[in-house]
PAMAR-851373 format. One record per residue (C-alpha): residue in three letters; y, x, z negated. Coordinates in steps of 0.2 Angstrom, whole numbers, padded with zeros to 4 digits, always signed. Last residue first. Example, Ala and Ser with C-alpha at 12.3 -4.5 7.8 and 13.67 -1.06 7.14 Angstrom:
REM PAMAR-851373
SER-0005+0068-0036
ALA-0022+0062-0039
//
This chain:
REM PAMAR-851373
ALA+0034+0262+0002
GLN+0034+0250-0011
PRO+0018+0252-0023
ARG+0007+0236-0024
ASP+0008+0227-0040
LYS+0020+0214-0034
ASP+0008+0207-0023
THR+0019+0198-0009
PRO+0009+0205+0006
GLU-0007+0199-0003
VAL-0020+0213-0006
ASP-0038+0208+0001
THR-0040+0225+0011
PRO-0046+0231-0006
HIS-0061+0221-0005
SER-0070+0208-0016
ARG-0053+0202-0025
THR-0058+0194-0039
SER-0053+0210-0052
ARG-0035+0211-0044
LYS-0031+0194-0047
ASP-0036+0196-0066
ASP-0026+0212-0066
SER-0012+0204-0060
ILE-0013+0190-0075
SER-0012+0205-0086
THR-0023+0216-0099
ILE-0039+0206-0099
ASP-0054+0213-0108
GLY-0045+0222-0121
ASP-0050+0213-0135
ALA-0034+0204-0138
VAL-0030+0199-0120
GLY-0048+0193-0120
ALA-0044+0182-0134
VAL-0027+0175-0129
TYR-0038+0170-0112
GLU-0050+0161-0122
ALA-0037+0152-0132
GLU-0028+0148-0116
THR-0045+0139-0109
GLU-0047+0131-0127
GLU-0029+0124-0125
ALA-0031+0119-0108
GLU-0048+0109-0111
ILE-0038+0101-0126
PHE-0024+0096-0115
GLU-0035+0090-0100
ASP-0044+0079-0115
GLU-0028+0073-0120
THR-0023+0067-0104
VAL-0011+0076-0092
ALA+0002+0067-0082
GLY+0002+0077-0064
GLN+0015+0064-0058
ALA+0020+0051-0070
PRO+0024+0037-0060
ASP+0041+0034-0056
VAL+0050+0018-0055
ILE+0035+0009-0063
ARG+0039-0009-0064
LEU+0045-0024-0076
VAL+0039-0016-0091
ALA+0043-0031-0104
GLN+0025-0034-0104
SER+0022-0021-0117
HIS+0036-0030-0130
VAL+0048-0016-0133
LYS+0053-0002-0147
ILE+0065+0009-0143
VAL+0067+0027-0144
VAL+0084+0037-0142
GLY+0080+0055-0145
PRO+0084+0059-0126
ALA+0089+0042-0119
ILE+0079+0028-0115
GLU+0064+0033-0123
VAL+0050+0017-0122
LEU+0037+0014-0135
ALA+0027-0001-0130
PRO+0022-0014-0142
LYS+0004-0017-0146
ASP+0002-0037-0139
LEU-0003-0031-0123
ASP-0021-0023-0130
GLU-0028-0014-0117
GLY-0014-0006-0108
ASP-0008+0002-0123
TYR+0008+0010-0120
ASP+0016+0025-0129
VAL+0032+0037-0125
ILE+0035+0028-0107
THR+0052+0034-0099
GLY+0068+0023-0098
TYR+0077+0013-0087
LEU+0085-0003-0093
GLY+0087-0019-0082
GLY+0082-0032-0097
GLN+0064-0034-0089
LEU+0062-0015-0091
LEU+0061-0002-0075
VAL+0050+0012-0080
GLU+0050+0031-0078
ALA+0032+0038-0081
GLY+0030+0049-0095
PRO+0017+0041-0106
VAL+0006+0030-0095
THR+0009+0012-0085
GLU+0004+0019-0069
ARG-0015+0013-0072
ALA-0009-0004-0080
LYS+0003-0006-0064
LYS-0011-0005-0052
GLU-0020-0016-0062
LEU-0007-0030-0064
GLU-0003-0029-0044
ALA-0020-0029-0041
LYS-0021-0047-0052
GLN-0005-0052-0044
LYS-0014-0049-0025
GLN-0029-0059-0031
MET-0018-0072-0038
ARG-0009-0075-0023
ARG-0026-0075-0011
ARG-0032-0088-0022
SER-0014-0099-0021
SER-0016-0098-0002
TYR-0033-0103+0000
PHE-0031-0118-0014
MET-0015-0123-0002
PHE-0025-0123+0013
VAL-0037-0131+0008
LEU-0028-0145+0001
LEU-0016-0145+0017
GLY-0034-0148+0028
ILE-0038-0162+0016
LEU-0020-0170+0017
LEU-0023-0169+0036
ILE-0041-0175+0035
ILE-0034-0190+0026
LEU-0020-0194+0036
GLY-0029-0195+0053
TYR-0041-0207+0046
ASP-0038-0223+0051
ALA-0026-0217+0068
PHE-0037-0202+0070
PHE-0052-0215+0073
ARG-0045-0226+0083
ALA-0038-0213+0094
ILE-0056-0205+0094
ASP-0064-0223+0098
MET-0052-0224+0112
//
């Protein structure tokens, strides 16, 4: 009878404490999930990504600063039509920019292209096919789709 009396006296308090613990746990879990979603959205919000804005407009990100959310984002909603919106007006990423090129990658590609152009100008490189042919270790490595191969 002591157990029944204990639950009769303290059952409501135990139930309230259990509910508070559950609420604390679920709200903490929800906040972590929201934080992860925001971080993912910030990583994917790069120039070239297609987005859905709060007002229902679809567009392509032209400029976005994930560090300074007070700075407006530039979104192209039609060819040549760029609008300025609050950076938090981006509701979600519709199509992440696949293979978006960073500024460093672009500079590196320009340097590689400059080296290639210089090689062609010097006569070291005559064509892309010559590049492929010079990298092969054996003449038997000829690809069946090689356009330079004489047709029989």
